[in-house]
C-alpha positions in Angstrom: -24.1 -36.2 -29.0 -21.0 -34.0 -28.6 -21.0 -30.9 -26.6 -17.9 -28.8 -27.1 -16.8 -26.5 -24.3 -14.0 -24.0 -24.1 -11.8 -23.6 -21.0 -8.9 -21.1 -21.2 -8.4 -21.5 -24.9 -8.6 -25.3 -24.8 -11.5 -27.0 -26.6 -13.0 -29.8 -24.6 -15.4 -32.3 -26.1 -17.8 -34.4 -24.0 -19.6 -37.3 -25.6 -22.8 -38.5 -23.9 -24.1 -42.0 -24.4 -27.8 -42.9 -23.9 -28.1 -45.0 -20.7 -30.8 -47.5 -19.8 -31.4 -48.5 -16.3 -31.0 -52.2 -15.9 -32.0 -52.3 -12.2 -35.3 -51.1 -10.7 -36.9 -49.8 -8.6 -34.4 -47.2 -7.5 -34.5 -46.4 -4.6 -35.5 -49.7 -3.1 -36.2 -51.3 0.2 -35.5 -55.0 -0.4 -35.9 -56.5 -3.9 -34.1 -55.3 -7.1 -35.4 -56.4 -10.4 -33.1 -56.8 -13.3 -33.8 -56.1 -17.0 -32.4 -58.8 -19.3 -33.2 -62.4 -20.3 -29.8 -63.9 -19.4 -28.5 -62.5 -16.1 -25.0 -64.1 -15.8 -23.7 -62.3 -12.7 -24.3 -59.4 -10.3 -21.8 -57.9 -7.9 -22.8 -55.3 -5.3 -20.1 -52.9 -4.1 -20.2 -50.3 -1.3 -18.7 -46.8 -1.7 -15.6 -48.2 0.2 -15.0 -50.5 -2.8 -15.8 -53.6 -0.7 -17.9 -56.4 -2.4 -21.0 -56.9 -0.3 -22.6 -59.6 -2.4 -22.0 -61.6 -5.5 -24.5 -63.7 -7.4 -24.0 -66.1 -10.3 -27.1 -66.7 -12.5 -29.4 -64.9 -10.0 -32.5 -64.8 -12.3 -34.3 -61.5 -12.6 -34.5 -60.5 -8.9 -32.0 -60.0 -6.1 -33.0 -59.5 -2.5 -30.9 -56.9 -0.8 -32.9 -56.5 2.4 -29.8 -57.6 4.5 -27.8 -54.7 3.3 -27.6 -51.5 5.4 -29.3 -48.4 4.0 -27.0 -46.4 1.7 -25.6 -46.1 -1.8 -24.3 -49.1 -3.7 -22.8 -49.8 -7.1 -24.2 -52.8 -8.9 -22.1 -54.4 -11.7 -23.7 -57.0 -13.8 -23.1 -59.2 -16.8 -26.3 -59.5 -18.8 -26.7 -61.1 -22.3 -22.9 -61.0 -22.6 -22.6 -57.3 -21.9 -21.3 -55.5 -18.8 -23.5 -53.0 -17.0 -23.1 -50.8 -13.9 -25.6 -48.7 -12.0 -25.8 -46.9 -8.6 -28.7 -48.0 -6.4 -30.0 -46.4 -3.2 -31.1 -48.9 -0.5 -33.6 -47.3 1.9 
């Protein structure tokens, strides 16, 4: 879907892509479940860019109870495709 916008005589076009959550529940307290049959890897980043956890072939759940409460970026490789999603840990 394109949504043209005008700003000072310049035409801008924003393209939106449908997104599907691959992690749930969000927010969470301890366990994140992962959609996908072949979860190859998951990396968890803080807003500071630091990698807080990294998993190879974790299955369909990751326990994040040891992480402090806050906002994290999850990056994953599932079924040969890369995904990223923000998660709130409460």
